[in-house]
Wavefront OBJ file of the C-alpha trace (Angstrom):
o trace
v 149.702 122.488 61.281
v 152.990 121.946 63.073
v 152.643 121.958 66.814
v 153.067 125.415 68.312
v 155.790 125.600 70.940
v 155.467 128.691 73.109
v 158.443 130.334 74.768
v 159.032 129.673 78.470
v 156.232 131.130 80.589
v 157.721 130.978 84.069
v 158.821 134.005 86.051
v 157.706 137.608 86.175
v 157.302 139.200 82.768
v 157.612 142.926 82.188
v 154.896 144.329 79.961
v 156.538 147.072 77.972
v 154.583 150.336 78.295
v 154.346 150.628 74.506
v 153.082 147.072 73.979
v 149.468 146.905 72.820
v 147.619 143.615 72.551
v 145.635 143.403 69.346
v 142.374 141.655 70.144
v 142.911 139.167 67.314
v 145.715 137.610 69.367
v 143.181 136.583 72.032
v 140.417 135.957 69.506
v 138.334 133.552 71.597
v 138.176 135.865 74.607
v 135.083 138.041 74.665
v 135.567 141.786 74.997
v 135.155 141.833 78.775
v 137.715 139.068 79.212
v 140.149 140.629 76.767
v 140.006 143.976 78.564
v 140.053 142.792 82.163
v 142.677 140.085 81.657
v 144.964 142.356 79.642
v 144.721 145.170 82.169
v 145.325 142.773 85.052
v 148.422 141.430 83.268
v 149.871 144.944 83.057
v 148.980 145.901 79.495
v 148.206 149.581 79.027
v 146.835 149.456 75.479
v 144.635 147.365 73.215
v 143.562 147.291 69.577
v 139.932 146.262 69.108
v 137.983 144.451 66.405
v 134.490 145.325 65.266
v 132.911 141.888 65.699
v 133.485 141.489 69.479
v 132.532 145.135 69.970
v 129.252 144.502 68.149
v 128.576 141.411 70.257
v 128.244 143.475 73.438
v 126.730 146.556 71.815
v 128.682 149.647 70.881
v 127.750 151.878 73.832
v 128.521 149.052 76.241
v 131.881 148.478 74.545
v 132.813 152.144 74.950
v 131.916 152.023 78.645
v 133.910 148.813 79.115
v 136.954 150.330 77.441
v 136.695 153.457 79.580
v 136.389 151.370 82.750
v 139.462 149.317 81.808
v 141.713 152.379 81.870
v 143.460 151.135 78.703
v 144.524 153.139 75.680
v 142.805 152.378 72.376
v 145.355 151.922 69.585
v 143.539 150.730 66.440
v 140.174 149.519 65.246
v 139.992 146.619 62.794
v 138.779 146.976 60.223
v 137.275 148.734 57.226
v 137.728 148.514 53.476
v 137.123 145.419 51.325
v 136.149 147.583 48.407
v 135.957 144.879 45.709
v 132.192 144.496 45.806
v 130.702 143.016 42.621
v 127.668 145.289 42.219
v 126.519 148.801 43.032
v 124.130 147.802 45.824
v 126.884 145.977 47.700
v 129.316 148.833 47.135
v 126.838 151.279 48.659
v 126.231 149.012 51.636
v 129.976 148.606 52.078
v 130.468 152.374 51.971
v 127.800 152.881 54.638
v 129.452 150.247 56.832
v 132.854 151.866 56.419
v 131.446 155.226 57.488
v 130.013 153.551 60.591
v 133.453 152.109 61.295
v 134.896 155.619 61.133
v 132.329 156.898 63.635
v 132.972 153.931 65.933
v 136.728 154.556 65.799
v 136.283 158.157 66.880
v 134.019 157.199 69.777
v 136.303 154.402 71.015
v 139.339 156.685 70.886
v 137.406 159.192 72.982
v 136.487 156.451 75.473
v 140.025 155.140 75.815
v 142.638 156.428 78.207
v 144.885 159.386 77.451
v 147.093 158.613 74.470
v 144.415 156.727 72.549
v 144.641 157.136 68.785
v 141.671 157.329 66.372
v 143.172 154.903 63.854
v 141.024 152.726 61.600
v 142.869 149.924 59.810
v 141.790 149.668 56.175
v 142.295 146.558 54.025
v 141.594 147.208 50.353
v 139.969 143.869 49.510
v 140.690 141.438 46.699
v 139.374 140.886 43.203
v 135.642 140.737 42.553
v 134.463 137.243 41.692
v 135.403 136.321 38.145
v 137.701 139.331 37.662
v 141.334 139.294 36.523
v 141.650 143.079 36.555
v 143.914 143.694 39.550
v 144.945 147.115 38.267
v 141.295 148.124 38.049
v 140.685 146.818 41.574
v 143.473 149.053 42.850
v 141.938 152.043 41.096
v 138.541 151.300 42.641
v 140.164 151.029 46.069
v 141.779 154.426 45.568
v 138.444 155.964 44.565
v 136.608 154.337 47.481
v 139.171 155.642 49.965
v 138.881 159.095 48.464
v 135.123 158.951 48.969
v 135.634 158.076 52.649
v 138.201 160.769 53.405
v 135.770 163.669 53.979
v 133.908 161.614 56.593
v 137.156 160.523 58.235
v 138.402 164.110 58.266
v 135.255 165.389 59.950
v 135.467 162.622 62.559
v 139.171 163.172 63.215
v 140.000 159.592 62.221
v 143.074 158.396 60.327
v 142.537 155.684 57.714
v 145.547 153.368 58.090
v 145.986 151.471 54.826
v 147.438 148.024 55.421
v 149.302 146.306 52.597
v 149.034 142.527 52.880
v 151.516 139.884 51.782
v 151.137 139.098 48.054
v 149.684 135.651 48.790
v 146.516 137.508 49.827
v 146.399 139.762 46.747
v 143.431 138.145 45.017
v 141.127 137.403 47.951
v 141.963 139.985 50.619
v 144.095 142.911 49.527
v 145.240 144.095 46.109
v 147.735 146.412 47.844
v 150.811 144.285 48.545
v 153.686 146.636 49.374
v 154.237 149.577 51.640
v 155.231 151.636 48.606
v 151.881 150.896 46.933
v 150.034 151.964 50.070
v 152.077 155.158 50.295
v 151.437 155.964 46.642
v 147.718 155.602 47.242
v 147.865 157.707 50.411
v 149.879 160.482 48.752
v 146.782 162.240 47.428
v 145.602 162.939 50.967
v 146.872 164.589 54.121
v 148.807 162.268 56.476
v 146.224 162.788 59.223
v 143.563 161.533 56.806
v 145.269 158.562 55.141
v 148.368 156.868 56.514
v 149.713 153.307 56.561
v 149.901 150.270 58.795
v 153.397 148.794 59.028
v 152.903 145.093 59.825
v 156.052 142.986 59.945
v 154.268 139.823 58.767
v 153.163 141.453 55.540
v 156.179 143.558 54.575
v 159.332 141.846 55.891
v 160.009 140.088 52.548
v 160.046 143.278 50.453
v 163.595 144.220 49.341
v 162.526 147.880 49.337
v 160.912 147.802 52.768
v 163.515 149.854 54.657
v 163.360 152.598 52.034
v 159.579 152.506 52.217
v 159.593 152.788 56.013
v 161.929 155.767 55.725
v 159.597 157.338 53.161
v 156.577 156.699 55.367
v 158.349 158.445 58.217
v 159.365 161.433 56.112
v 155.778 161.778 54.942
v 154.416 161.401 58.484
v 152.293 158.424 57.488
v 153.060 155.630 59.977
v 149.753 155.311 61.806
v 150.560 152.044 63.586
v 153.327 149.463 63.845
v 152.236 145.840 64.255
v 154.495 142.869 64.914
v 154.338 139.094 64.657
v 156.526 136.450 63.066
v 156.584 134.365 59.871
v 157.440 130.690 60.134
v 157.457 127.976 57.496
v 155.988 125.614 56.555
v 152.771 127.598 56.402
v 149.574 125.887 57.583
v 146.879 124.822 55.138
v 144.926 127.962 56.036
v 147.571 130.601 55.366
v 145.488 133.218 57.162
v 146.414 131.475 60.417
v 150.170 131.525 59.878
v 151.290 134.247 62.306
v 153.537 133.507 65.269
v 154.940 135.135 68.373
v 157.960 137.368 67.697
v 161.101 135.255 67.751
v 159.510 132.008 66.575
v 160.218 132.559 62.899
v 162.455 134.343 60.419
v 161.547 138.036 60.636
v 164.379 140.419 61.501
v 162.701 142.594 64.127
v 165.952 144.436 64.791
v 166.185 146.034 61.348
v 162.468 146.705 60.942
v 161.923 148.108 64.428
v 165.061 150.225 64.250
v 163.875 151.639 60.922
v 160.432 152.470 62.309
v 161.931 154.086 65.432
v 164.330 156.127 63.293
v 161.327 157.857 61.702
v 160.350 159.263 65.098
v 157.472 156.856 65.614
v 157.018 156.655 69.392
v 153.485 155.369 69.852
v 152.171 151.965 70.845
v 153.158 148.778 69.016
v 150.581 146.030 68.570
v 151.176 142.301 68.572
v 148.599 140.824 66.186
v 148.611 137.028 65.794
v 146.318 134.750 63.798
v 147.168 131.204 64.855
v 144.747 128.428 65.810
v 146.981 127.024 68.534
v 147.572 130.425 70.070
v 143.813 131.016 70.035
v 143.220 127.684 71.766
v 145.556 128.614 74.610
v 144.511 130.247 77.876
v 144.147 134.032 77.537
v 146.472 134.789 80.447
v 149.101 132.428 79.023
v 148.894 134.148 75.621
v 149.311 137.541 77.227
v 152.302 136.281 79.206
v 153.990 134.779 76.141
v 153.257 137.874 74.064
v 154.880 140.132 76.645
v 157.899 137.843 76.984
v 158.390 137.624 73.213
v 158.022 141.378 72.781
v 160.494 142.063 75.585
v 163.094 139.773 74.064
v 162.779 140.451 70.350
v 161.217 143.907 69.907
v 161.809 146.141 72.916
v 165.652 146.055 72.716
v 165.343 148.046 69.484
v 163.051 150.751 70.873
v 164.342 154.178 71.714
v 161.858 154.654 74.541
l 1 2 3 4 5 6 7 8 9 10 11 12 13 14 15 16 17 18 19 20 21 22 23 24 25 26 27 28 29 30 31 32 33 34 35 36 37 38 39 40 41 42 43 44 45 46 47 48 49 50 51 52 53 54 55 56 57 58 59 60 61 62 63 64 65 66 67 68 69 70 71 72 73 74 75 76 77 78 79 80 81 82 83 84 85 86 87 88 89 90 91 92 93 94 95 96 97 98 99 100 101 102 103 104 105 106 107 108 109 110 111 112 113 114 115 116 117 118 119 120 121 122 123 124 125 126 127 128 129 130 131 132 133 134 135 136 137 138 139 140 141 142 143 144 145 146 147 148 149 150 151 152 153 154 155 156 157 158 159 160 161 162 163 164 165 166 167 168 169 170 171 172 173 174 175 176 177 178 179 180 181 182 183 184 185 186 187 188 189 190 191 192 193 194 195 196 197 198 199 200 201 202 203 204 205 206 207 208 209 210 211 212 213 214 215 216 217 218 219 220 221 222 223 224 225 226 227 228 229 230 231 232 233 234 235 236 237 238 239 240 241 242 243 244 245 246 247 248 249 250 251 252 253 254 255 256 257 258 259 260 261 262 263 264 265 266 267 268 269 270 271 272 273 274 275 276 277 278 279 280 281 282 283 284 285 286 287 288 289 290 291 292 293 294 295 296 297 298 299 300
């Protein structure tokens, strides 16, 4: 991997009130550290992941979030529907229903303005399969089976399309339009979409799709990070701070804002060198990058 060069860290950094730190960005910080350090740095919101929540115990995690005074923006993640046999599919369905219940409880524990949003990644192809169309159909059916539980819990399932390089192993839904087509069978409060710059910036139809998502009331969350080449050997760890790569945050953010989206915006980074850095330094660089490359295009 090419050496990561962080933006200048000196000086006082404004943390934009709509900036949420996705816990993946500070992956090696435990939940207590992520919450206390983020709050101390001036962050008002955080998106949580299931694994670090489970490490401390769910009830404890809810209490820690409440004590932090931070808003809860998203919970990652549910989905991965491409299970090879019925027993695994049933176990996966049970786990996804638990994720829905956890999302509702964490949103209730968070500060005012918290959103009960569960990020859903469809999953890739079952082992040995070449039937990507069938995998998309199974994802649609699995989401439909989860909707009644999500509706009763007051949770929005936020479908996240992933870049096509992840289509076979992580997500058979690759474009925002595909995610919107899948969501169209359900109410926007039940099934919406995650707009993640890393995954959708390349799509020539992305601005039209963002406009459509806004008209349909289906933007559940907006997530930002940058794309920079060459990609590392592990392409999962190829996300960068805004401004370090090639993504046009001006056009994408302006398009999202034009839909009326006015909620929190998460920075979600998977990058080994970012993870190896000090948590406070990562939070500082995240805020600086967001202030320079994203916040100028926000309406509020």
